[in-house]
MIBADO-571351 format. One record per atom (N, C-alpha, C): residue number from 0; residue in three letters; atom name; x, y, z. Coordinates in pm, 1 decimal, decimal comma. Each point is the difference from the previous one (the first is absolute). Last residue first. Layout:
N
+------+------+------+----------+----------+----------+
: resi : resn : name :     east :    north :       up :
+------+------+------+----------+----------+----------+
:  NUM :  ala :   CA :        X :        Y :        Z :
...
+------+------+------+----------+----------+----------+
END
This chain:
107
+------+------+------+----------+----------+----------+
: resi : resn : name :     east :    north :       up :
+------+------+------+----------+----------+----------+
:  106 :  unk :    N :  11331,3 :  22808,7 :  18955,4 :
:  106 :  unk :   CA :    113,5 :    -87,7 :    -33,5 :
:  106 :  unk :    C :     18,0 :   -110,6 :     99,0 :
:  105 :  unk :    N :   -457,3 :    282,4 :   -190,2 :
:  105 :  unk :   CA :     94,5 :    -15,4 :    111,6 :
:  105 :  unk :    C :    112,9 :    -95,1 :    -38,9 :
:  104 :  unk :    N :   -250,5 :    294,0 :   -376,7 :
:  104 :  unk :   CA :    -15,3 :   -125,0 :     74,9 :
:  104 :  unk :    C :     99,9 :     -5,0 :    113,8 :
:  103 :  unk :    N :   -231,9 :    443,5 :   -235,6 :
:  103 :  unk :   CA :    122,9 :    -77,7 :      3,7 :
:  103 :  unk :    C :    -20,4 :   -122,5 :     88,3 :
:  102 :  unk :    N :   -331,8 :    345,4 :    -58,2 :
:  102 :  unk :   CA :      1,3 :    -98,1 :   -108,0 :
:  102 :  unk :    C :    125,7 :    -84,7 :     -3,2 :
:  101 :  unk :    N :     42,7 :    461,1 :    231,4 :
:  101 :  unk :   CA :   -128,7 :    -64,1 :    -16,3 :
:  101 :  unk :    C :      5,7 :    -92,9 :   -120,3 :
:  100 :  unk :    N :    453,5 :     99,4 :    260,2 :
:  100 :  unk :   CA :    -90,2 :     64,1 :    -94,7 :
:  100 :  unk :    C :   -130,2 :    -78,5 :    -10,8 :
:   99 :  unk :    N :    264,6 :    -10,0 :    455,8 :
:   99 :  unk :   CA :     28,9 :    -47,3 :   -135,5 :
:   99 :  unk :    C :   -103,2 :     64,2 :    -90,8 :
:   98 :  unk :    N :    -11,3 :    100,8 :    448,1 :
:   98 :  unk :   CA :    144,8 :    -22,8 :     -5,8 :
:   98 :  unk :    C :     38,6 :    -66,5 :   -133,2 :
:   97 :  unk :    N :   -420,7 :    359,7 :    110,7 :
:   97 :  unk :   CA :     36,3 :   -141,5 :      1,5 :
:   97 :  unk :    C :    150,8 :    -11,9 :     -5,5 :
:   96 :  unk :    N :   -437,1 :    376,4 :     63,4 :
:   96 :  unk :   CA :    142,1 :    -23,3 :     19,7 :
:   96 :  unk :    C :     24,8 :   -149,7 :      8,9 :
:   95 :  unk :    N :   -383,1 :    347,4 :   -227,1 :
:   95 :  unk :   CA :     18,7 :   -128,4 :     65,1 :
:   95 :  unk :    C :    149,3 :    -23,2 :     12,6 :
:   94 :  unk :    N :   -411,5 :    384,9 :   -172,9 :
:   94 :  unk :   CA :    134,8 :    -27,9 :     48,8 :
:   94 :  unk :    C :      2,8 :   -133,4 :     71,5 :
:   93 :  unk :    N :   -394,9 :    239,3 :   -188,9 :
:   93 :  unk :   CA :     91,0 :    -41,4 :   -106,4 :
:   93 :  unk :    C :    141,4 :    -31,9 :     43,9 :
:   92 :  unk :    N :   -272,1 :    277,6 :    339,3 :
:   92 :  unk :   CA :    -63,0 :    -50,2 :   -122,3 :
:   92 :  unk :    C :    107,0 :    -32,0 :   -104,9 :
:   91 :  unk :    N :     64,2 :    205,8 :    441,9 :
:   91 :  unk :   CA :     27,7 :   -142,6 :    -15,7 :
:   91 :  unk :    C :    -55,2 :    -57,9 :   -129,8 :
:   90 :  unk :    N :    -49,6 :    466,4 :    157,3 :
:   90 :  unk :   CA :    142,2 :    -30,6 :    -13,2 :
:   90 :  unk :    C :     31,1 :   -146,6 :    -21,3 :
:   89 :  unk :    N :   -445,0 :    185,0 :     88,9 :
:   89 :  unk :   CA :     45,9 :     25,1 :   -137,4 :
:   89 :  unk :    C :    147,1 :    -34,5 :    -23,1 :
:   88 :  unk :    N :   -186,3 :    -52,7 :    452,8 :
:   88 :  unk :   CA :    -48,6 :    -93,2 :   -103,0 :
:   88 :  unk :    C :     48,6 :     31,1 :   -141,8 :
:   87 :  unk :    N :     68,9 :    270,7 :    416,2 :
:   87 :  unk :   CA :    102,8 :    -97,5 :    -39,1 :
:   87 :  unk :    C :    -42,9 :    -87,4 :   -117,2 :
:   86 :  unk :    N :   -292,2 :    320,6 :    206,6 :
:   86 :  unk :   CA :    106,7 :     73,1 :    -68,2 :
:   86 :  unk :    C :    108,1 :    -95,6 :    -51,0 :
:   85 :  unk :    N :   -353,6 :   -169,1 :    262,4 :
:   85 :  unk :   CA :    -49,6 :     37,0 :   -132,5 :
:   85 :  unk :    C :    102,8 :     80,8 :    -79,4 :
:   84 :  unk :    N :    107,3 :   -117,7 :    446,4 :
:   84 :  unk :   CA :    -18,0 :   -121,4 :    -79,3 :
:   84 :  unk :    C :    -43,4 :     33,9 :   -142,7 :
:   83 :  unk :    N :     21,6 :    349,5 :    312,9 :
:   83 :  unk :   CA :    134,6 :    -45,8 :    -37,7 :
:   83 :  unk :    C :     -7,3 :   -123,4 :    -88,7 :
:   82 :  unk :    N :   -401,7 :    158,6 :    183,4 :
:   82 :  unk :   CA :     50,7 :     93,0 :   -101,6 :
:   82 :  unk :    C :    139,3 :    -39,8 :    -47,7 :
:   81 :  unk :    N :   -191,8 :   -247,5 :    353,7 :
:   81 :  unk :   CA :    -73,7 :    -22,4 :   -123,8 :
:   81 :  unk :    C :     50,9 :     90,6 :   -112,6 :
:   80 :  unk :    N :    166,7 :     56,6 :    437,3 :
:   80 :  unk :   CA :     51,9 :   -124,1 :    -57,9 :
:   80 :  unk :    C :    -66,7 :    -27,3 :   -134,6 :
:   79 :  unk :    N :     14,5 :    507,8 :    121,7 :
:   79 :  unk :   CA :    -50,5 :   -118,2 :     70,0 :
:   79 :  unk :    C :     63,4 :   -123,0 :    -65,2 :
:   78 :  unk :    N :    194,1 :    522,2 :     24,8 :
:   78 :  unk :   CA :    -40,8 :   -114,1 :    -81,6 :
:   78 :  unk :    C :    -52,0 :   -112,4 :     88,9 :
:   77 :  unk :    N :    199,5 :    441,2 :    133,3 :
:   77 :  unk :   CA :   -142,9 :     -1,0 :    -26,4 :
:   77 :  unk :    C :    -49,1 :   -114,6 :    -86,6 :
:   76 :  unk :    N :    444,0 :    101,3 :    194,0 :
:   76 :  unk :   CA :    -23,2 :     91,8 :   -110,9 :
:   76 :  unk :    C :   -146,4 :     -1,5 :    -43,4 :
:   75 :  unk :    N :    159,8 :   -288,1 :    339,1 :
:   75 :  unk :   CA :     21,5 :    135,8 :     51,5 :
:   75 :  unk :    C :    -11,6 :    105,5 :   -110,2 :
:   74 :  unk :    N :    -29,9 :   -472,8 :    -97,0 :
:   74 :  unk :   CA :   -121,6 :     54,0 :     62,1 :
:   74 :  unk :    C :     20,2 :    142,0 :     52,3 :
:   73 :  unk :    N :    290,0 :   -176,7 :   -424,1 :
:   73 :  unk :   CA :    -20,4 :    -38,8 :    139,9 :
:   73 :  unk :    C :   -119,6 :     73,3 :     60,4 :
:   72 :  unk :    N :    243,1 :    -15,1 :   -456,3 :
:   72 :  unk :   CA :   -142,4 :    -31,0 :     15,6 :
:   72 :  unk :    C :    -31,7 :    -43,1 :    143,7 :
:   71 :  unk :    N :    444,9 :    108,8 :   -151,2 :
:   71 :  unk :   CA :    -79,1 :    106,3 :    -62,7 :
:   71 :  unk :    C :   -150,6 :    -22,4 :     10,2 :
:   70 :  unk :    N :    311,1 :   -325,5 :    165,4 :
:   70 :  unk :   CA :     25,7 :    125,6 :     70,7 :
:   70 :  unk :    C :    -88,9 :    112,0 :    -54,0 :
:   69 :  unk :    N :    -12,4 :   -423,4 :   -215,2 :
:   69 :  unk :   CA :    -56,7 :     -8,7 :    135,4 :
:   69 :  unk :    C :     14,6 :    133,5 :     74,4 :
:   68 :  unk :    N :    205,2 :    -36,1 :   -424,0 :
:   68 :  unk :   CA :   -146,0 :     -0,6 :    -11,3 :
:   68 :  unk :    C :    -64,0 :     -0,8 :    138,5 :
:   67 :  unk :    N :    463,0 :    -42,7 :    -16,1 :
:   67 :  unk :   CA :    -39,8 :    134,8 :    -43,0 :
:   67 :  unk :    C :   -151,7 :      9,6 :     -6,7 :
:   66 :  unk :    N :    181,4 :   -421,0 :     81,1 :
:   66 :  unk :   CA :      3,3 :     83,7 :    119,3 :
:   66 :  unk :    C :    -31,2 :    145,9 :    -33,2 :
:   65 :  unk :    N :     21,9 :   -305,5 :   -360,2 :
:   65 :  unk :   CA :   -106,7 :    -40,9 :     91,6 :
:   65 :  unk :    C :     -3,7 :     90,7 :    122,9 :
:   64 :  unk :    N :    350,7 :     57,4 :   -304,6 :
:   64 :  unk :   CA :   -125,8 :     48,7 :    -57,6 :
:   64 :  unk :    C :   -117,5 :    -36,3 :     90,8 :
:   63 :  unk :    N :    422,3 :   -168,8 :    113,5 :
:   63 :  unk :   CA :     -7,0 :    144,3 :     24,7 :
:   63 :  unk :    C :   -129,1 :     58,8 :    -55,3 :
:   62 :  unk :    N :     88,4 :   -453,7 :    -87,3 :
:   62 :  unk :   CA :    -24,3 :     19,5 :    142,1 :
:   62 :  unk :    C :    -15,3 :    148,5 :     30,9 :
:   61 :  unk :    N :    120,3 :   -107,1 :   -435,5 :
:   61 :  unk :   CA :   -137,3 :    -41,9 :     26,0 :
:   61 :  unk :    C :    -37,1 :     17,1 :    147,5 :
:   60 :  unk :    N :    444,6 :     81,6 :   -148,3 :
:   60 :  unk :   CA :    -90,5 :    106,0 :    -47,4 :
:   60 :  unk :    C :   -146,3 :    -35,9 :     24,7 :
:   59 :  unk :    N :    339,2 :   -322,4 :    102,0 :
:   59 :  unk :   CA :     -3,0 :    112,2 :     93,3 :
:   59 :  unk :    C :    -97,1 :    109,0 :    -44,0 :
:   58 :  unk :    N :    140,4 :   -450,5 :   -194,7 :
:   58 :  unk :   CA :   -138,5 :     43,6 :     19,4 :
:   58 :  unk :    C :    -12,7 :    120,4 :     93,3 :
:   57 :  unk :    N :    429,1 :   -188,4 :   -115,2 :
:   57 :  unk :   CA :    -75,3 :    -17,8 :   -123,7 :
:   57 :  unk :    C :   -140,3 :     58,7 :     12,0 :
:   56 :  unk :    N :    298,2 :    -32,6 :    370,5 :
:   56 :  unk :   CA :     21,6 :    120,7 :    -80,4 :
:   56 :  unk :    C :    -77,3 :     -7,2 :   -131,0 :
:   55 :  unk :    N :   -179,7 :   -256,4 :    439,0 :
:   55 :  unk :   CA :    104,9 :    -15,6 :   -101,1 :
:   55 :  unk :    C :     11,9 :    128,2 :    -80,3 :
:   54 :  unk :    N :   -161,7 :   -103,1 :    518,5 :
:   54 :  unk :   CA :    -39,5 :     66,9 :   -123,1 :
:   54 :  unk :    C :    113,9 :    -16,7 :    -99,7 :
:   53 :  unk :    N :   -207,4 :   -222,1 :    501,8 :
:   53 :  unk :   CA :    110,0 :     16,5 :    -95,7 :
:   53 :  unk :    C :    -55,6 :     66,6 :   -125,7 :
:   52 :  unk :    N :   -278,5 :    -51,6 :    386,9 :
:   52 :  unk :   CA :    124,3 :    -53,3 :     55,7 :
:   52 :  unk :    C :    120,5 :     18,0 :    -91,7 :
:   51 :  unk :    N :   -510,5 :    118,5 :     -0,7 :
:   51 :  unk :   CA :     70,8 :    -65,9 :   -109,5 :
:   51 :  unk :    C :    130,8 :    -65,3 :     42,4 :
:   50 :  unk :    N :   -291,7 :    219,9 :    327,1 :
:   50 :  unk :   CA :    -85,1 :    -69,9 :    -95,6 :
:   50 :  unk :    C :     80,5 :    -81,8 :    -99,5 :
:   49 :  unk :    N :    201,0 :    269,0 :    359,9 :
:   49 :  unk :   CA :   -111,2 :    -73,1 :     59,9 :
:   49 :  unk :    C :    -82,6 :    -81,9 :    -96,4 :
:   48 :  unk :    N :    378,8 :    274,6 :   -137,9 :
:   48 :  unk :   CA :     46,2 :    -92,7 :    103,2 :
:   48 :  unk :    C :   -114,4 :    -87,3 :     51,0 :
:   47 :  unk :    N :   -105,6 :    333,9 :   -317,2 :
:   47 :  unk :   CA :     92,7 :    -97,9 :    -58,8 :
:   47 :  unk :    C :     42,7 :   -102,2 :    104,0 :
:   46 :  unk :    N :   -278,4 :    355,3 :    141,1 :
:   46 :  unk :   CA :    -69,5 :    -86,6 :    -94,5 :
:   46 :  unk :    C :     90,0 :   -106,6 :    -59,1 :
:   45 :  unk :    N :    182,4 :    333,4 :    283,4 :
:   45 :  unk :   CA :    -86,0 :    -90,5 :     77,3 :
:   45 :  unk :    C :    -71,8 :    -98,1 :    -91,5 :
:   44 :  unk :    N :    255,6 :    338,5 :   -206,4 :
:   44 :  unk :   CA :     87,2 :    -95,1 :     70,4 :
:   44 :  unk :    C :    -82,7 :   -102,5 :     78,3 :
:   43 :  unk :    N :   -234,9 :    353,3 :   -210,8 :
:   43 :  unk :   CA :     62,2 :    -88,6 :    -98,9 :
:   43 :  unk :    C :     83,3 :   -108,4 :     68,7 :
:   42 :  unk :    N :   -181,6 :    341,2 :    268,4 :
:   42 :  unk :   CA :   -106,2 :    -88,7 :    -48,5 :
:   42 :  unk :    C :     56,3 :   -101,4 :    -99,4 :
:   41 :  unk :    N :    294,1 :    329,4 :    150,4 :
:   41 :  unk :   CA :    -36,7 :    -84,7 :    112,5 :
:   41 :  unk :    C :   -106,9 :   -100,9 :    -41,5 :
:   40 :  unk :    N :    129,9 :    334,7 :   -304,2 :
:   40 :  unk :   CA :     99,5 :   -106,8 :      8,7 :
:   40 :  unk :    C :    -28,9 :    -94,5 :    116,2 :
:   39 :  unk :    N :   -280,8 :    377,9 :    -47,3 :
:   39 :  unk :   CA :    -16,0 :    -89,6 :   -114,8 :
:   39 :  unk :    C :     98,5 :   -117,0 :     10,1 :
:   38 :  unk :    N :     39,3 :    342,1 :    318,8 :
:   38 :  unk :   CA :   -121,3 :    -78,9 :     22,1 :
:   38 :  unk :    C :    -22,5 :   -100,7 :   -111,2 :
:   37 :  unk :    N :    350,4 :    306,4 :    -48,0 :
:   37 :  unk :   CA :     33,1 :    -95,5 :    105,0 :
:   37 :  unk :    C :   -120,0 :    -88,4 :     33,5 :
:   36 :  unk :    N :    -59,8 :    352,5 :   -304,0 :
:   36 :  unk :   CA :     77,6 :   -108,8 :    -61,2 :
:   36 :  unk :    C :     41,0 :   -103,1 :    104,6 :
:   35 :  unk :    N :   -238,1 :    379,0 :    156,5 :
:   35 :  unk :   CA :    -80,3 :    -73,2 :    -97,6 :
:   35 :  unk :    C :     77,4 :   -118,0 :    -57,6 :
:   34 :  unk :    N :    215,3 :    308,1 :    306,4 :
:   34 :  unk :   CA :    -96,5 :    -90,6 :     63,3 :
:   34 :  unk :    C :    -76,1 :    -84,6 :   -101,7 :
:   33 :  unk :    N :    359,5 :    359,9 :    -24,8 :
:   33 :  unk :   CA :     13,2 :   -131,0 :    -65,4 :
:   33 :  unk :    C :   -100,6 :   -100,8 :     55,2 :
:   32 :  unk :    N :     21,7 :    576,6 :    -74,5 :
:   32 :  unk :   CA :     12,9 :   -110,3 :     95,8 :
:   32 :  unk :    C :     11,3 :   -129,4 :    -78,8 :
:   31 :  unk :    N :   -114,5 :    567,1 :    -73,9 :
:   31 :  unk :   CA :    104,4 :    -99,9 :    -24,9 :
:   31 :  unk :    C :      5,5 :   -101,0 :    114,1 :
:   30 :  unk :    N :   -276,0 :    409,3 :    -41,7 :
:   30 :  unk :   CA :    -59,2 :   -119,0 :    -61,2 :
:   30 :  unk :    C :     99,8 :   -110,8 :    -25,2 :
:   29 :  unk :    N :    135,0 :    331,4 :    362,2 :
:   29 :  unk :   CA :   -107,2 :     38,8 :    -90,9 :
:   29 :  unk :    C :    -68,8 :   -124,9 :    -53,1 :
:   28 :  unk :    N :    357,1 :   -170,5 :    226,4 :
:   28 :  unk :   CA :     23,1 :    142,4 :    -24,6 :
:   28 :  unk :    C :   -101,6 :     43,4 :   -103,2 :
:   27 :  unk :    N :    130,7 :   -449,3 :    349,9 :
:   27 :  unk :   CA :    -96,1 :     68,2 :    -86,5 :
:   27 :  unk :    C :     44,0 :    145,0 :    -13,0 :
:   26 :  unk :    N :    271,0 :   -293,1 :    239,6 :
:   26 :  unk :   CA :    -76,7 :   -102,8 :    -68,7 :
:   26 :  unk :    C :   -105,0 :     57,7 :    -93,5 :
:   25 :  unk :    N :    488,7 :    100,8 :    307,0 :
:   25 :  unk :   CA :   -104,1 :     62,1 :    -82,7 :
:   25 :  unk :    C :    -71,5 :   -109,2 :    -79,4 :
:   24 :  unk :    N :    394,4 :    -43,0 :    297,6 :
:   24 :  unk :   CA :   -128,2 :     -4,7 :     68,7 :
:   24 :  unk :    C :   -112,8 :     66,2 :    -77,6 :
:   23 :  unk :    N :    463,4 :    -79,3 :   -143,1 :
:   23 :  unk :   CA :    -10,5 :    120,3 :     82,8 :
:   23 :  unk :    C :   -134,1 :      6,2 :     73,3 :
:   22 :  unk :    N :     97,7 :   -352,7 :   -302,3 :
:   22 :  unk :   CA :    109,3 :     -5,5 :     98,2 :
:   22 :  unk :    C :      1,0 :    122,5 :     91,1 :
:   21 :  unk :    N :   -313,7 :    -38,0 :   -367,5 :
:   21 :  unk :   CA :    -32,4 :    -86,5 :    113,0 :
:   21 :  unk :    C :    109,5 :     -0,3 :    106,1 :
:   20 :  unk :    N :   -156,6 :    346,6 :   -386,3 :
:   20 :  unk :   CA :    125,3 :    -47,7 :     58,4 :
:   20 :  unk :    C :    -29,8 :    -81,4 :    125,2 :
:   19 :  unk :    N :   -271,3 :    113,7 :   -494,4 :
:   19 :  unk :   CA :      1,8 :     27,3 :    143,2 :
:   19 :  unk :    C :    125,9 :    -65,0 :     55,9 :
:   18 :  unk :    N :   -170,9 :    188,8 :   -524,4 :
:   18 :  unk :   CA :     52,2 :   -101,3 :     91,0 :
:   18 :  unk :    C :    -14,7 :     46,5 :    144,0 :
:   17 :  unk :    N :   -175,1 :     74,5 :   -564,3 :
:   17 :  unk :   CA :     13,4 :     53,3 :    135,3 :
:   17 :  unk :    C :     53,3 :   -110,9 :     88,7 :
:   16 :  unk :    N :    -78,8 :    140,1 :   -567,7 :
:   16 :  unk :   CA :     47,4 :    -89,3 :    104,6 :
:   16 :  unk :    C :      6,9 :     73,9 :    132,4 :
:   15 :  unk :    N :   -218,8 :      3,6 :   -538,7 :
:   15 :  unk :   CA :     22,7 :     80,3 :    119,2 :
:   15 :  unk :    C :     33,5 :    -95,5 :    113,0 :
:   14 :  unk :    N :     82,4 :    -68,6 :   -550,0 :
:   14 :  unk :   CA :    -73,7 :    -39,1 :    120,1 :
:   14 :  unk :    C :     33,2 :     94,8 :    114,1 :
:   13 :  unk :    N :    198,2 :     -1,0 :   -456,6 :
:   13 :  unk :   CA :   -119,9 :     79,0 :     21,3 :
:   13 :  unk :    C :    -82,9 :    -37,6 :    120,6 :
:   12 :  unk :    N :    440,5 :   -169,2 :   -158,6 :
:   12 :  unk :   CA :   -105,4 :    -47,8 :    -90,0 :
:   12 :  unk :    C :   -133,2 :     70,2 :     24,4 :
:   11 :  unk :    N :    386,7 :     89,5 :    264,2 :
:   11 :  unk :   CA :     42,6 :     27,0 :   -137,2 :
:   11 :  unk :    C :   -104,7 :    -44,4 :   -101,6 :
:   10 :  unk :    N :    -58,5 :    -98,6 :    458,6 :
:   10 :  unk :   CA :    -20,7 :    142,8 :    -23,5 :
:   10 :  unk :    C :     37,5 :     36,7 :   -143,2 :
:    9 :  unk :    N :     89,4 :   -438,3 :    143,8 :
:    9 :  unk :   CA :   -144,2 :     22,2 :    -15,2 :
:    9 :  unk :    C :    -30,0 :    146,1 :    -30,3 :
:    8 :  unk :    N :    443,6 :   -124,3 :     96,5 :
:    8 :  unk :   CA :    -40,3 :    -53,8 :   -130,0 :
:    8 :  unk :    C :   -148,7 :     20,5 :    -24,6 :
:    7 :  unk :    N :    203,2 :    110,7 :    420,0 :
:    7 :  unk :   CA :     22,1 :    101,4 :   -102,6 :
:    7 :  unk :    C :    -41,6 :    -49,2 :   -137,7 :
:    6 :  unk :    N :    -71,0 :   -135,5 :    512,7 :
:    6 :  unk :   CA :    -45,4 :    -54,8 :   -127,9 :
:    6 :  unk :    C :     13,1 :    104,2 :   -110,7 :
:    5 :  unk :    N :    165,1 :   -145,9 :    529,2 :
:    5 :  unk :   CA :      6,4 :    112,0 :    -94,1 :
:    5 :  unk :    C :    -27,2 :    -54,5 :   -139,8 :
:    4 :  unk :    N :   -140,0 :   -163,7 :    526,1 :
:    4 :  unk :   CA :     57,4 :    -36,0 :   -128,7 :
:    4 :  unk :    C :     -2,7 :    121,9 :    -92,0 :
:    3 :  unk :    N :   -190,4 :    -37,5 :    458,0 :
:    3 :  unk :   CA :    142,7 :     30,8 :     -8,0 :
:    3 :  unk :    C :     66,9 :    -40,2 :   -131,2 :
:    2 :  unk :    N :   -472,4 :   -144,3 :     36,0 :
:    2 :  unk :   CA :     62,0 :     28,3 :    129,1 :
:    2 :  unk :    C :    150,9 :      6,2 :    -20,7 :
:    1 :  unk :    N :   -433,2 :    113,9 :   -353,2 :
:    1 :  unk :   CA :    104,2 :    -92,1 :     44,5 :
:    1 :  unk :    C :     43,1 :     34,9 :    141,4 :
:    0 :  unk :    N :   -384,7 :     96,4 :   -430,0 :
:    0 :  unk :   CA :     30,2 :     20,0 :    139,9 :
:    0 :  unk :    C :    103,2 :   -104,2 :     41,4 :
+------+------+------+----------+----------+----------+
END
């Protein structure tokens, strides 16, 4: 779903594409709208500005993965805080982020 963007490359790869024309005052046509992605980006932007203040390109995929998880496990989809917490636990097992290799002496 896009707003006025022509995505011929996606159609060539088998994706179905629909668009709405915001400049003509059209915001929804049938099932085509951009409300979902605009809501997601609003939450992402608020989280980065309000919580992290800066996101490095090195760790961008980690920030996006966190916000994807939060969005897909939000209360409006029926997840409680406890259920989200328990869904997150398997993702942290065996992972540790450090700025130097484990066992490496500080310089």
